[in-house]
C-alpha positions as CSV (number, residue, x, y, z in Angstrom):
1,M,-22.1,-7.9,9.8
2,T,-18.7,-7.7,11.4
3,T,-16.4,-4.9,10.4
4,L,-12.7,-5.6,10.2
5,K,-9.9,-3.0,10.5
6,G,-6.8,-2.8,8.4
7,S,-3.9,-0.5,7.9
8,C,-0.5,0.1,6.2
9,L,2.8,-0.5,8.0
10,C,3.3,3.0,9.2
11,G,-0.4,3.5,10.2
12,A,-0.9,6.6,8.0
13,V,-3.7,4.9,6.0
14,A,-6.4,2.8,7.7
15,Y,-9.5,1.2,6.4
16,E,-12.6,-0.8,7.5
17,V,-14.1,-3.7,5.5
18,E,-17.1,-5.9,6.0
19,D,-16.2,-9.5,6.9
20,D,-18.3,-10.6,3.9
21,F,-15.5,-11.9,1.6
22,A,-16.6,-14.1,-1.3
23,A,-13.3,-15.9,-1.5
24,A,-9.7,-15.8,-0.4
25,F,-6.7,-17.1,-2.5
26,Y,-3.1,-16.9,-3.3
27,C,-2.1,-15.2,-6.6
28,H,1.3,-16.1,-8.0
29,C,1.2,-13.9,-11.1
30,S,4.3,-11.8,-11.8
31,R,2.4,-8.6,-11.3
32,C,1.3,-9.5,-7.8
33,R,4.8,-10.7,-7.0
34,R,6.3,-7.4,-8.1
35,A,3.7,-5.4,-6.2
36,T,4.3,-7.2,-2.9
37,G,7.9,-8.2,-3.2
38,S,6.9,-11.7,-2.3
39,A,6.3,-15.1,-3.9
40,F,2.6,-14.5,-4.0
41,K,-0.2,-12.2,-2.8
42,P,-2.7,-13.6,-0.3
43,M,-5.9,-11.7,-1.0
44,A,-9.6,-11.7,-0.1
45,S,-12.2,-10.7,-2.6
46,I,-15.2,-8.6,-1.7
47,K,-17.7,-6.5,-3.8
48,T,-16.3,-3.0,-4.4
49,G,-17.9,-0.5,-2.0
50,K,-17.7,-2.6,1.1
51,L,-14.2,-1.2,2.0
52,A,-13.9,2.4,3.3
53,L,-10.8,4.4,4.1
54,T,-11.0,5.7,7.7
55,E,-7.7,7.5,7.9
56,G,-5.1,8.9,5.5
57,R,-7.1,9.5,2.4
58,E,-4.6,12.2,1.5
59,Q,-1.7,9.7,2.0
60,V,-3.0,7.2,-0.6
61,L,-0.9,6.5,-3.7
62,I,-3.0,5.0,-6.6
63,Y,-1.3,2.9,-9.3
64,G,-3.7,2.8,-12.3
65,T,-6.6,5.1,-13.3
66,P,-9.9,5.0,-11.3
67,P,-12.6,4.2,-12.0
68,G,-10.7,1.5,-14.0
69,S,-8.7,-1.2,-12.2
70,H,-6.1,0.2,-9.9
71,D,-4.0,-0.6,-6.9
72,V,-4.0,1.4,-3.6
73,H,-0.8,1.9,-1.6
74,C,0.2,4.0,1.3
75,G,2.1,7.0,-0.2
76,R,4.3,7.2,2.9
77,C,5.5,3.7,3.6
78,G,4.5,2.1,0.3
79,S,2.3,-0.7,1.8
80,F,0.1,-2.4,-0.8
81,L,-3.4,-2.3,0.6
82,Y,-5.9,-3.4,-2.0
83,S,-6.8,-3.6,-5.7
84,V,-10.0,-2.5,-7.3
85,I,-10.9,-4.8,-10.2
86,A,-13.2,-2.7,-12.4
87,E,-14.0,-5.6,-14.8
88,N,-15.8,-7.7,-12.2
89,G,-16.7,-5.2,-9.5
90,N,-14.5,-6.7,-6.8
91,T,-11.9,-5.4,-4.5
92,H,-9.0,-7.6,-3.5
93,V,-7.8,-6.8,0.0
94,A,-4.2,-7.7,0.7
95,M,-4.8,-10.0,3.7
96,G,-1.5,-9.1,5.3
97,T,-2.8,-5.6,5.9
98,L,-5.8,-6.8,8.0
99,I,-5.5,-6.1,11.7
100,D,-8.5,-8.2,12.6
101,S,-8.8,-11.9,11.5
102,P,-11.3,-12.5,8.7
103,S,-13.7,-15.5,8.7
104,V,-12.5,-16.6,5.3
105,R,-9.2,-18.5,4.6
106,P,-7.4,-18.9,1.3
107,S,-8.8,-21.8,-0.6
108,F,-6.8,-22.0,-3.8
109,H,-3.7,-20.9,-5.7
110,M,-4.0,-19.1,-9.1
111,F,-1.6,-18.2,-11.8
112,V,0.8,-21.0,-10.7
113,A,2.0,-21.3,-14.3
114,S,3.9,-18.1,-13.7
115,K,4.9,-18.6,-10.0
116,A,8.4,-17.9,-8.9
117,D,10.7,-20.8,-9.7
118,W,12.3,-20.6,-6.3
119,Y,9.0,-21.0,-4.4
120,E,7.4,-24.5,-3.8
121,I,3.7,-24.7,-2.9
122,N,3.5,-27.2,-0.1
123,D,-0.2,-27.4,0.7
124,D,-3.1,-29.4,-0.7
125,L,-5.2,-26.5,-1.9
126,P,-6.3,-26.6,-5.6
127,Q,-3.9,-25.0,-8.1
128,Y,-4.9,-23.2,-11.3
129,E,-2.5,-22.4,-14.1
130,G,-4.4,-19.1,-14.6
131,L,-7.8,-17.9,-13.4
132,P,-9.9,-20.6,-11.8
133,G,-12.3,-21.9,-14.1
């Protein structure tokens, strides 16, 4: 299995993740928009435990309460790295933090019912009002 490298903007926090993603998608929910400061969050989903921090564990800022669902950021530069979704055992990697290119590509948009009014989706990928079904 290929291992991919990723990091925050300043390089204080780095990780490795298996290139074994189950899916990749764009989330347009208001929470992801606020977390990233963008119109959507491109993320790739993998089973929790297949991502490991390799640098900067002491620099990590966690929003939420492990082992419950939580977001992981760099405490120095603020980069949003990944989310652990306790309810389904998945980790959602912020694709923009990957240094290496994953084999998976986003294949749908979710939570488009709450997308930013100023953003237009201009591709032909399936769109779901909430979670895909």
